[in-house]
mmCIF file as Biopython writes it, N, C-alpha, C and O atoms, coordinates in Angstrom:
data_model
#
loop_
_atom_site.group_PDB
_atom_site.id
_atom_site.type_symbol
_atom_site.label_atom_id
_atom_site.label_alt_id
_atom_site.label_comp_id
_atom_site.label_asym_id
_atom_site.label_entity_id
_atom_site.label_seq_id
_atom_site.pdbx_PDB_ins_code
_atom_site.Cartn_x
_atom_site.Cartn_y
_atom_site.Cartn_z
_atom_site.occupancy
_atom_site.B_iso_or_equiv
_atom_site.auth_seq_id
_atom_site.auth_asym_id
_atom_site.pdbx_PDB_model_num
ATOM 1   N N  . UNK A ? 1  ? -17.934 13.395  2.878   1.0 0.0 1  A 1 
ATOM 2   C CA . UNK A ? 1  ? -17.199 13.266  1.619   1.0 0.0 1  A 1 
ATOM 3   C C  . UNK A ? 1  ? -17.880 12.187  0.815   1.0 0.0 1  A 1 
ATOM 4   O O  . UNK A ? 1  ? -18.203 11.110  1.316   1.0 0.0 1  A 1 
ATOM 5   N N  . UNK A ? 2  ? -18.085 12.500  -0.422  1.0 0.0 2  A 1 
ATOM 6   C CA . UNK A ? 2  ? -18.750 11.562  -1.306  1.0 0.0 2  A 1 
ATOM 7   C C  . UNK A ? 2  ? -17.820 11.211  -2.481  1.0 0.0 2  A 1 
ATOM 8   O O  . UNK A ? 2  ? -18.103 11.524  -3.638  1.0 0.0 2  A 1 
ATOM 9   N N  . UNK A ? 3  ? -16.718 10.560  -2.148  1.0 0.0 3  A 1 
ATOM 10  C CA . UNK A ? 3  ? -15.728 10.174  -3.128  1.0 0.0 3  A 1 
ATOM 11  C C  . UNK A ? 3  ? -15.801 8.676   -3.355  1.0 0.0 3  A 1 
ATOM 12  O O  . UNK A ? 3  ? -15.911 7.894   -2.411  1.0 0.0 3  A 1 
ATOM 13  N N  . UNK A ? 4  ? -15.739 8.294   -4.606  1.0 0.0 4  A 1 
ATOM 14  C CA . UNK A ? 4  ? -15.705 6.891   -4.943  1.0 0.0 4  A 1 
ATOM 15  C C  . UNK A ? 4  ? -14.292 6.343   -4.685  1.0 0.0 4  A 1 
ATOM 16  O O  . UNK A ? 4  ? -13.308 7.065   -4.842  1.0 0.0 4  A 1 
ATOM 17  N N  . UNK A ? 5  ? -14.199 5.102   -4.300  1.0 0.0 5  A 1 
ATOM 18  C CA . UNK A ? 5  ? -12.903 4.457   -4.095  1.0 0.0 5  A 1 
ATOM 19  C C  . UNK A ? 5  ? -12.642 3.628   -5.350  1.0 0.0 5  A 1 
ATOM 20  O O  . UNK A ? 5  ? -13.452 2.788   -5.741  1.0 0.0 5  A 1 
ATOM 21  N N  . UNK A ? 6  ? -11.475 3.888   -5.977  1.0 0.0 6  A 1 
ATOM 22  C CA . UNK A ? 6  ? -11.065 3.127   -7.167  1.0 0.0 6  A 1 
ATOM 23  C C  . UNK A ? 6  ? -9.834  2.321   -6.747  1.0 0.0 6  A 1 
ATOM 24  O O  . UNK A ? 6  ? -8.798  2.878   -6.386  1.0 0.0 6  A 1 
ATOM 25  N N  . UNK A ? 7  ? -9.976  1.025   -6.804  1.0 0.0 7  A 1 
ATOM 26  C CA . UNK A ? 7  ? -8.832  0.145   -6.470  1.0 0.0 7  A 1 
ATOM 27  C C  . UNK A ? 7  ? -7.871  0.038   -7.642  1.0 0.0 7  A 1 
ATOM 28  O O  . UNK A ? 7  ? -8.293  0.101   -8.797  1.0 0.0 7  A 1 
ATOM 29  N N  . UNK A ? 8  ? -6.599  -0.120  -7.363  1.0 0.0 8  A 1 
ATOM 30  C CA . UNK A ? 8  ? -5.628  -0.317  -8.422  1.0 0.0 8  A 1 
ATOM 31  C C  . UNK A ? 8  ? -5.758  -1.707  -9.011  1.0 0.0 8  A 1 
ATOM 32  O O  . UNK A ? 8  ? -6.323  -2.603  -8.385  1.0 0.0 8  A 1 
ATOM 33  N N  . UNK A ? 9  ? -5.241  -1.886  -10.202 1.0 0.0 9  A 1 
ATOM 34  C CA . UNK A ? 9  ? -5.289  -3.158  -10.845 1.0 0.0 9  A 1 
ATOM 35  C C  . UNK A ? 9  ? -4.318  -4.168  -10.242 1.0 0.0 9  A 1 
ATOM 36  O O  . UNK A ? 9  ? -3.451  -3.803  -9.448  1.0 0.0 9  A 1 
ATOM 37  N N  . UNK A ? 10 ? -4.461  -5.427  -10.617 1.0 0.0 10 A 1 
ATOM 38  C CA . UNK A ? 10 ? -3.628  -6.459  -10.011 1.0 0.0 10 A 1 
ATOM 39  C C  . UNK A ? 10 ? -2.114  -6.249  -10.318 1.0 0.0 10 A 1 
ATOM 40  O O  . UNK A ? 10 ? -1.270  -6.448  -9.444  1.0 0.0 10 A 1 
ATOM 41  N N  . UNK A ? 11 ? -1.797  -5.857  -11.537 1.0 0.0 11 A 1 
ATOM 42  C CA . UNK A ? 11 ? -0.393  -5.651  -11.865 1.0 0.0 11 A 1 
ATOM 43  C C  . UNK A ? 11 ? 0.247   -4.551  -11.031 1.0 0.0 11 A 1 
ATOM 44  O O  . UNK A ? 11 ? 1.390   -4.690  -10.595 1.0 0.0 11 A 1 
ATOM 45  N N  . UNK A ? 12 ? -0.479  -3.456  -10.806 1.0 0.0 12 A 1 
ATOM 46  C CA . UNK A ? 12 ? 0.042   -2.369  -9.984  1.0 0.0 12 A 1 
ATOM 47  C C  . UNK A ? 12 ? 0.135   -2.835  -8.514  1.0 0.0 12 A 1 
ATOM 48  O O  . UNK A ? 12 ? 1.094   -2.508  -7.814  1.0 0.0 12 A 1 
ATOM 49  N N  . UNK A ? 13 ? -0.882  -3.609  -8.056  1.0 0.0 13 A 1 
ATOM 50  C CA . UNK A ? 13 ? -0.836  -4.151  -6.713  1.0 0.0 13 A 1 
ATOM 51  C C  . UNK A ? 13 ? 0.377   -5.001  -6.490  1.0 0.0 13 A 1 
ATOM 52  O O  . UNK A ? 13 ? 1.029   -4.890  -5.451  1.0 0.0 13 A 1 
ATOM 53  N N  . UNK A ? 14 ? 0.701   -5.857  -7.448  1.0 0.0 14 A 1 
ATOM 54  C CA . UNK A ? 14 ? 1.872   -6.732  -7.288  1.0 0.0 14 A 1 
ATOM 55  C C  . UNK A ? 14 ? 3.167   -5.917  -7.346  1.0 0.0 14 A 1 
ATOM 56  O O  . UNK A ? 14 ? 4.118   -6.198  -6.616  1.0 0.0 14 A 1 
ATOM 57  N N  . UNK A ? 15 ? 3.194   -4.913  -8.213  1.0 0.0 15 A 1 
ATOM 58  C CA . UNK A ? 15 ? 4.391   -4.031  -8.280  1.0 0.0 15 A 1 
ATOM 59  C C  . UNK A ? 15 ? 4.667   -3.343  -6.916  1.0 0.0 15 A 1 
ATOM 60  O O  . UNK A ? 15 ? 5.792   -3.313  -6.416  1.0 0.0 15 A 1 
ATOM 61  N N  . UNK A ? 16 ? 3.578   -2.800  -6.355  1.0 0.0 16 A 1 
ATOM 62  C CA . UNK A ? 16 ? 3.708   -2.144  -5.064  1.0 0.0 16 A 1 
ATOM 63  C C  . UNK A ? 16 ? 4.071   -3.140  -3.968  1.0 0.0 16 A 1 
ATOM 64  O O  . UNK A ? 16 ? 4.953   -2.872  -3.152  1.0 0.0 16 A 1 
ATOM 65  N N  . UNK A ? 17 ? 3.410   -4.265  -3.945  1.0 0.0 17 A 1 
ATOM 66  C CA . UNK A ? 17 ? 3.612   -5.252  -2.918  1.0 0.0 17 A 1 
ATOM 67  C C  . UNK A ? 17 ? 5.097   -5.707  -2.898  1.0 0.0 17 A 1 
ATOM 68  O O  . UNK A ? 17 ? 5.649   -6.006  -1.838  1.0 0.0 17 A 1 
ATOM 69  N N  . UNK A ? 18 ? 5.710   -5.750  -4.065  1.0 0.0 18 A 1 
ATOM 70  C CA . UNK A ? 18 ? 7.120   -6.217  -4.173  1.0 0.0 18 A 1 
ATOM 71  C C  . UNK A ? 18 ? 8.107   -5.103  -4.158  1.0 0.0 18 A 1 
ATOM 72  O O  . UNK A ? 18 ? 9.295   -5.359  -4.359  1.0 0.0 18 A 1 
ATOM 73  N N  . UNK A ? 19 ? 7.697   -3.862  -3.932  1.0 0.0 19 A 1 
ATOM 74  C CA . UNK A ? 19 ? 8.609   -2.750  -3.985  1.0 0.0 19 A 1 
ATOM 75  C C  . UNK A ? 19 ? 9.386   -2.628  -2.635  1.0 0.0 19 A 1 
ATOM 76  O O  . UNK A ? 19 ? 8.917   -3.029  -1.570  1.0 0.0 19 A 1 
ATOM 77  N N  . UNK A ? 20 ? 10.571  -2.060  -2.761  1.0 0.0 20 A 1 
ATOM 78  C CA . UNK A ? 20 ? 11.415  -1.855  -1.576  1.0 0.0 20 A 1 
ATOM 79  C C  . UNK A ? 20 ? 10.727  -0.789  -0.676  1.0 0.0 20 A 1 
ATOM 80  O O  . UNK A ? 20 ? 10.805  -0.868  0.550   1.0 0.0 20 A 1 
ATOM 81  N N  . UNK A ? 21 ? 10.071  0.180   -1.287  1.0 0.0 21 A 1 
ATOM 82  C CA . UNK A ? 21 ? 9.474   1.224   -0.497  1.0 0.0 21 A 1 
ATOM 83  C C  . UNK A ? 21 ? 8.374   0.688   0.437   1.0 0.0 21 A 1 
ATOM 84  O O  . UNK A ? 21 ? 8.277   1.114   1.588   1.0 0.0 21 A 1 
ATOM 85  N N  . UNK A ? 22 ? 7.559   -0.234  -0.056  1.0 0.0 22 A 1 
ATOM 86  C CA . UNK A ? 22 ? 6.538   -0.845  0.762   1.0 0.0 22 A 1 
ATOM 87  C C  . UNK A ? 22 ? 7.165   -1.799  1.780   1.0 0.0 22 A 1 
ATOM 88  O O  . UNK A ? 22 ? 6.716   -1.883  2.923   1.0 0.0 22 A 1 
ATOM 89  N N  . UNK A ? 23 ? 8.182   -2.497  1.360   1.0 0.0 23 A 1 
ATOM 90  C CA . UNK A ? 23 ? 8.851   -3.445  2.298   1.0 0.0 23 A 1 
ATOM 91  C C  . UNK A ? 23 ? 9.435   -2.726  3.495   1.0 0.0 23 A 1 
ATOM 92  O O  . UNK A ? 23 ? 9.492   -3.277  4.594   1.0 0.0 23 A 1 
ATOM 93  N N  . UNK A ? 24 ? 9.875   -1.476  3.280   1.0 0.0 24 A 1 
ATOM 94  C CA . UNK A ? 24 ? 10.446  -0.712  4.415   1.0 0.0 24 A 1 
ATOM 95  C C  . UNK A ? 24 ? 9.417   0.000   5.268   1.0 0.0 24 A 1 
ATOM 96  O O  . UNK A ? 24 ? 9.759   0.546   6.318   1.0 0.0 24 A 1 
ATOM 97  N N  . UNK A ? 25 ? 8.172   0.007   4.844   1.0 0.0 25 A 1 
ATOM 98  C CA . UNK A ? 25 ? 7.109   0.669   5.645   1.0 0.0 25 A 1 
ATOM 99  C C  . UNK A ? 25 ? 6.770   -0.222  6.851   1.0 0.0 25 A 1 
ATOM 100 O O  . UNK A ? 25 ? 6.740   -1.448  6.743   1.0 0.0 25 A 1 
ATOM 101 N N  . UNK A ? 26 ? 6.516   0.422   8.001   1.0 0.0 26 A 1 
ATOM 102 C CA . UNK A ? 26 ? 6.038   -0.339  9.131   1.0 0.0 26 A 1 
ATOM 103 C C  . UNK A ? 26 ? 4.564   -0.738  8.913   1.0 0.0 26 A 1 
ATOM 104 O O  . UNK A ? 26 ? 3.878   -0.123  8.096   1.0 0.0 26 A 1 
ATOM 105 N N  . UNK A ? 27 ? 4.086   -1.735  9.617   1.0 0.0 27 A 1 
ATOM 106 C CA . UNK A ? 27 ? 2.705   -2.198  9.478   1.0 0.0 27 A 1 
ATOM 107 C C  . UNK A ? 27 ? 1.781   -1.393  10.428  1.0 0.0 27 A 1 
ATOM 108 O O  . UNK A ? 27 ? 2.241   -0.739  11.363  1.0 0.0 27 A 1 
ATOM 109 N N  . UNK A ? 28 ? 0.479   -1.468  10.153  1.0 0.0 28 A 1 
ATOM 110 C CA . UNK A ? 28 ? -0.568  -0.881  10.965  1.0 0.0 28 A 1 
ATOM 111 C C  . UNK A ? 28 ? -0.424  -1.421  12.381  1.0 0.0 28 A 1 
ATOM 112 O O  . UNK A ? 28 ? -0.185  -2.622  12.505  1.0 0.0 28 A 1 
ATOM 113 N N  . UNK A ? 29 ? -0.540  -0.689  13.410  1.0 0.0 29 A 1 
ATOM 114 C CA . UNK A ? 29 ? -1.131  0.683   13.540  1.0 0.0 29 A 1 
ATOM 115 C C  . UNK A ? 29 ? -0.114  1.811   13.559  1.0 0.0 29 A 1 
ATOM 116 O O  . UNK A ? 29 ? -0.463  2.934   13.920  1.0 0.0 29 A 1 
ATOM 117 N N  . UNK A ? 30 ? 1.132   1.551   13.184  1.0 0.0 30 A 1 
ATOM 118 C CA . UNK A ? 30 ? 2.140   2.623   13.145  1.0 0.0 30 A 1 
ATOM 119 C C  . UNK A ? 30 ? 1.645   3.761   12.277  1.0 0.0 30 A 1 
ATOM 120 O O  . UNK A ? 30 ? 1.082   3.500   11.214  1.0 0.0 30 A 1 
ATOM 121 N N  . UNK A ? 31 ? 1.827   5.008   12.674  1.0 0.0 31 A 1 
ATOM 122 C CA . UNK A ? 31 ? 1.359   6.152   11.869  1.0 0.0 31 A 1 
ATOM 123 C C  . UNK A ? 31 ? 1.978   6.194   10.476  1.0 0.0 31 A 1 
ATOM 124 O O  . UNK A ? 31 ? 1.377   6.760   9.563   1.0 0.0 31 A 1 
ATOM 125 N N  . UNK A ? 32 ? 3.157   5.616   10.288  1.0 0.0 32 A 1 
ATOM 126 C CA . UNK A ? 32 ? 3.833   5.631   9.009   1.0 0.0 32 A 1 
ATOM 127 C C  . UNK A ? 32 ? 3.421   4.442   8.117   1.0 0.0 32 A 1 
ATOM 128 O O  . UNK A ? 32 ? 4.061   4.204   7.093   1.0 0.0 32 A 1 
ATOM 129 N N  . UNK A ? 33 ? 2.407   3.722   8.471   1.0 0.0 33 A 1 
ATOM 130 C CA . UNK A ? 33 ? 1.932   2.597   7.665   1.0 0.0 33 A 1 
ATOM 131 C C  . UNK A ? 33 ? 1.145   3.037   6.447   1.0 0.0 33 A 1 
ATOM 132 O O  . UNK A ? 33 ? 0.708   2.217   5.639   1.0 0.0 33 A 1 
ATOM 133 N N  . UNK A ? 34 ? 0.969   4.360   6.326   1.0 0.0 34 A 1 
ATOM 134 C CA . UNK A ? 34 ? 0.228   4.914   5.160   1.0 0.0 34 A 1 
ATOM 135 C C  . UNK A ? 34 ? 1.101   5.757   4.321   1.0 0.0 34 A 1 
ATOM 136 O O  . UNK A ? 34 ? 1.828   6.598   4.849   1.0 0.0 34 A 1 
ATOM 137 N N  . UNK A ? 35 ? 1.069   5.578   3.027   1.0 0.0 35 A 1 
ATOM 138 C CA . UNK A ? 35 ? 1.913   6.381   2.090   1.0 0.0 35 A 1 
ATOM 139 C C  . UNK A ? 35 ? 1.222   6.483   0.737   1.0 0.0 35 A 1 
ATOM 140 O O  . UNK A ? 35 ? 0.517   5.568   0.312   1.0 0.0 35 A 1 
ATOM 141 N N  . UNK A ? 36 ? 1.433   7.602   0.076   1.0 0.0 36 A 1 
ATOM 142 C CA . UNK A ? 36 ? 0.986   7.787   -1.314  1.0 0.0 36 A 1 
ATOM 143 C C  . UNK A ? 36 ? 2.155   7.410   -2.180  1.0 0.0 36 A 1 
ATOM 144 O O  . UNK A ? 36 ? 3.190   8.074   -2.138  1.0 0.0 36 A 1 
ATOM 145 N N  . UNK A ? 37 ? 2.019   6.347   -2.975  1.0 0.0 37 A 1 
ATOM 146 C CA . UNK A ? 37 ? 3.128   5.862   -3.834  1.0 0.0 37 A 1 
ATOM 147 C C  . UNK A ? 37 ? 2.584   5.783   -5.256  1.0 0.0 37 A 1 
ATOM 148 O O  . UNK A ? 37 ? 1.619   5.065   -5.516  1.0 0.0 37 A 1 
ATOM 149 N N  . UNK A ? 38 ? 3.174   6.486   -6.130  1.0 0.0 38 A 1 
ATOM 150 C CA . UNK A ? 38 ? 2.800   6.499   -7.602  1.0 0.0 38 A 1 
ATOM 151 C C  . UNK A ? 38 ? 1.288   6.747   -7.734  1.0 0.0 38 A 1 
ATOM 152 O O  . UNK A ? 38 ? 0.633   6.110   -8.559  1.0 0.0 38 A 1 
ATOM 153 N N  . UNK A ? 39 ? 0.747   7.636   -6.958  1.0 0.0 39 A 1 
ATOM 154 C CA . UNK A ? 39 ? -0.673  7.993   -7.045  1.0 0.0 39 A 1 
ATOM 155 C C  . UNK A ? 39 ? -1.623  6.987   -6.465  1.0 0.0 39 A 1 
ATOM 156 O O  . UNK A ? 39 ? -2.826  7.066   -6.712  1.0 0.0 39 A 1 
ATOM 157 N N  . UNK A ? 40 ? -1.119  6.028   -5.689  1.0 0.0 40 A 1 
ATOM 158 C CA . UNK A ? 40 ? -1.916  5.003   -5.004  1.0 0.0 40 A 1 
ATOM 159 C C  . UNK A ? 40 ? -1.707  5.172   -3.534  1.0 0.0 40 A 1 
ATOM 160 O O  . UNK A ? 40 ? -0.574  5.253   -3.060  1.0 0.0 40 A 1 
ATOM 161 N N  . UNK A ? 41 ? -2.856  5.228   -2.767  1.0 0.0 41 A 1 
ATOM 162 C CA . UNK A ? 41 ? -2.773  5.298   -1.321  1.0 0.0 41 A 1 
ATOM 163 C C  . UNK A ? 41 ? -2.520  3.877   -0.824  1.0 0.0 41 A 1 
ATOM 164 O O  . UNK A ? 41 ? -3.324  2.974   -1.053  1.0 0.0 41 A 1 
ATOM 165 N N  . UNK A ? 42 ? -1.409  3.697   -0.151  1.0 0.0 42 A 1 
ATOM 166 C CA . UNK A ? 42 ? -0.984  2.320   0.314   1.0 0.0 42 A 1 
ATOM 167 C C  . UNK A ? 42 ? -1.141  2.332   1.852   1.0 0.0 42 A 1 
ATOM 168 O O  . UNK A ? 42 ? -0.634  3.225   2.530   1.0 0.0 42 A 1 
ATOM 169 N N  . UNK A ? 43 ? -1.841  1.339   2.373   1.0 0.0 43 A 1 
ATOM 170 C CA . UNK A ? 43 ? -1.906  1.138   3.822   1.0 0.0 43 A 1 
ATOM 171 C C  . UNK A ? 43 ? -1.407  -0.274  4.097   1.0 0.0 43 A 1 
ATOM 172 O O  . UNK A ? 43 ? -2.063  -1.264  3.772   1.0 0.0 43 A 1 
ATOM 173 N N  . UNK A ? 44 ? -0.249  -0.333  4.694   1.0 0.0 44 A 1 
ATOM 174 C CA . UNK A ? 44 ? 0.349   -1.642  4.970   1.0 0.0 44 A 1 
ATOM 175 C C  . UNK A ? 44 ? -0.250  -2.246  6.245   1.0 0.0 44 A 1 
ATOM 176 O O  . UNK A ? 44 ? -0.034  -1.746  7.349   1.0 0.0 44 A 1 
ATOM 177 N N  . UNK A ? 45 ? -0.980  -3.296  6.070   1.0 0.0 45 A 1 
ATOM 178 C CA . UNK A ? 45 ? -1.691  -3.939  7.184   1.0 0.0 45 A 1 
ATOM 179 C C  . UNK A ? 45 ? -0.854  -4.954  7.901   1.0 0.0 45 A 1 
ATOM 180 O O  . UNK A ? 45 ? -1.139  -5.251  9.061   1.0 0.0 45 A 1 
ATOM 181 N N  . UNK A ? 46 ? 0.156   -5.501  7.286   1.0 0.0 46 A 1 
ATOM 182 C CA . UNK A ? 46 ? 0.983   -6.489  7.907   1.0 0.0 46 A 1 
ATOM 183 C C  . UNK A ? 46 ? 1.896   -7.141  6.905   1.0 0.0 46 A 1 
ATOM 184 O O  . UNK A ? 46 ? 1.848   -6.810  5.720   1.0 0.0 46 A 1 
ATOM 185 N N  . UNK A ? 47 ? 2.695   -8.023  7.332   1.0 0.0 47 A 1 
ATOM 186 C CA . UNK A ? 47 ? 3.626   -8.771  6.446   1.0 0.0 47 A 1 
ATOM 187 C C  . UNK A ? 47 ? 2.975   -10.042 5.983   1.0 0.0 47 A 1 
ATOM 188 O O  . UNK A ? 47 ? 2.078   -10.577 6.634   1.0 0.0 47 A 1 
ATOM 189 N N  . UNK A ? 48 ? 3.446   -10.530 4.825   1.0 0.0 48 A 1 
ATOM 190 C CA . UNK A ? 48 ? 2.935   -11.785 4.251   1.0 0.0 48 A 1 
ATOM 191 C C  . UNK A ? 48 ? 4.165   -12.630 3.857   1.0 0.0 48 A 1 
ATOM 192 O O  . UNK A ? 48 ? 5.213   -12.108 3.477   1.0 0.0 48 A 1 
ATOM 193 N N  . UNK A ? 49 ? 3.993   -13.903 3.964   1.0 0.0 49 A 1 
ATOM 194 C CA . UNK A ? 49 ? 5.028   -14.791 3.408   1.0 0.0 49 A 1 
ATOM 195 C C  . UNK A ? 49 ? 4.450   -15.414 2.151   1.0 0.0 49 A 1 
ATOM 196 O O  . UNK A ? 49 ? 3.559   -16.260 2.223   1.0 0.0 49 A 1 
ATOM 197 N N  . UNK A ? 50 ? 4.949   -15.003 1.021   1.0 0.0 50 A 1 
ATOM 198 C CA . UNK A ? 50 ? 4.428   -15.472 -0.243  1.0 0.0 50 A 1 
ATOM 199 C C  . UNK A ? 50 ? 5.498   -15.580 -1.270  1.0 0.0 50 A 1 
ATOM 200 O O  . UNK A ? 50 ? 5.226   -15.966 -2.407  1.0 0.0 50 A 1 
#
C-alpha cells in the first residue's frame, strides 16, 4: 500500500485527546484501542496526566 499519512492538526488533536469517547477507550494493546473518530484514526497508546 502506497498511502501517505496525514496527521491531524493540533486543535483537532487536543479536541480528540479531551473527548469522552477517547477517555473511555482502552489503551494499547487492547484490540479496542483503535477507533475512527470524526475521520481521524485514533490509536490510544496510554493515559497521560496533563
